[in-house]
C-alpha positions in Angstrom: -21.3 54.3 40.9 -18.8 53.1 38.3 -15.8 51.0 39.1 -12.6 51.4 37.1 -10.1 48.5 37.1 -6.4 49.1 36.6 -5.4 46.4 34.2 -1.8 47.6 33.7 0.9 45.1 34.5 4.7 45.0 34.3 5.6 42.2 31.9 8.6 40.4 30.4 8.4 40.5 26.6 10.6 38.6 24.2 10.1 39.1 20.5 10.4 36.2 18.1 14.1 35.3 17.4 15.4 37.8 19.9 17.8 37.1 22.8 16.7 40.3 24.6 13.9 40.4 27.1 12.1 43.8 27.6 10.3 44.9 30.7 7.3 47.0 29.6 3.8 47.8 30.7 1.0 45.7 29.2 -2.8 45.9 29.8 -4.9 42.9 30.2 -8.2 42.7 28.3 -11.5 42.5 30.1 -11.8 38.7 29.8 -8.1 38.2 30.8 -7.3 36.1 27.7 -5.2 38.7 26.0 -2.7 41.6 26.5 -2.8 45.0 24.8 0.7 46.3 24.0 1.3 49.4 21.9 -2.3 49.3 20.6 -2.0 45.7 19.5 -3.8 42.7 20.9 -1.7 39.6 21.9 -3.9 36.5 22.5 -2.7 34.1 25.2 -5.0 31.3 24.1 -7.5 29.3 26.1 -5.0 27.4 28.2 -2.9 30.4 29.3 -1.6 29.2 32.7 2.1 28.6 32.3 1.7 29.6 28.6 3.8 32.6 27.7 3.5 32.4 24.0 1.1 35.1 22.7 0.0 35.6 19.1 -1.1 38.9 17.4 -3.6 39.2 14.5 -0.8 38.9 12.0 0.3 35.5 13.5 3.5 36.8 15.0 4.4 35.0 18.3 6.0 36.8 21.2 6.5 35.6 24.8 4.7 37.8 27.3 4.7 37.0 31.1 3.7 39.3 33.9 6.4 40.0 36.5 6.0 37.7 39.6 7.9 38.0 42.8 7.8 34.2 43.4 9.1 32.9 40.1 10.7 34.0 36.9 10.3 32.1 33.6 13.3 30.2 32.4 13.4 32.0 29.1 13.8 35.3 31.1 16.7 33.9 33.2 18.6 32.9 30.2 18.4 36.3 28.4 19.6 39.9 28.7 17.0 42.1 30.2 16.2 45.8 29.2 13.7 48.0 30.9 11.7 50.2 28.5 11.5 53.9 29.3 7.7 53.9 29.8 8.1 51.2 32.5 11.2 52.4 34.3 9.6 54.3 37.2 7.0 51.6 37.8 9.7 48.9 37.7 11.9 50.6 40.2 8.9 51.0 42.5 8.1 47.3 42.0 11.7 46.3 42.9 11.5 48.4 46.1 8.2 46.8 46.9 6.7 50.3 46.9 4.2 49.9 44.1 0.8 50.3 45.7 -1.9 50.7 43.1 -5.5 50.2 44.2 -7.1 47.7 41.9 -10.6 49.2 42.2 -11.1 53.0 42.2 -14.6 54.2 42.8 -15.9 57.0 40.6 -19.3 58.6 40.7 -21.1 58.9 37.4 
C-alpha cells in the first residue's frame, strides 16, 4: 500500500522590494526545508522556525510563510494582501474553517 501525502499549503508570499503580499498555494518538499512555487524551489534554510526569508537557486530572496490561524507575521500585517486566482477557492474554504483535506490518502499499488 502506498501513502500519498498532500504537501500543498496556503502561504503568504512577498517578493523582494514589494509592498504587496500574495496568498498562493505552495508545496513543501519531502524534507520540509523548502517550498516549491511555480516549479521553482525556495530554500528556507536550516533554522527555518520563525524564518520567513526563502532563497531560490538564483539567490533571489522572498518571504514565504504558511497561513496560520493563531498568528500572522508582522510583515503581512503591514502590507496590502492579494489572493491569487489559483488559491481563491481554497482560501475561502480556509476562512470559513471548511477546508478539510486528509493528510494521508491510502492507495493500493
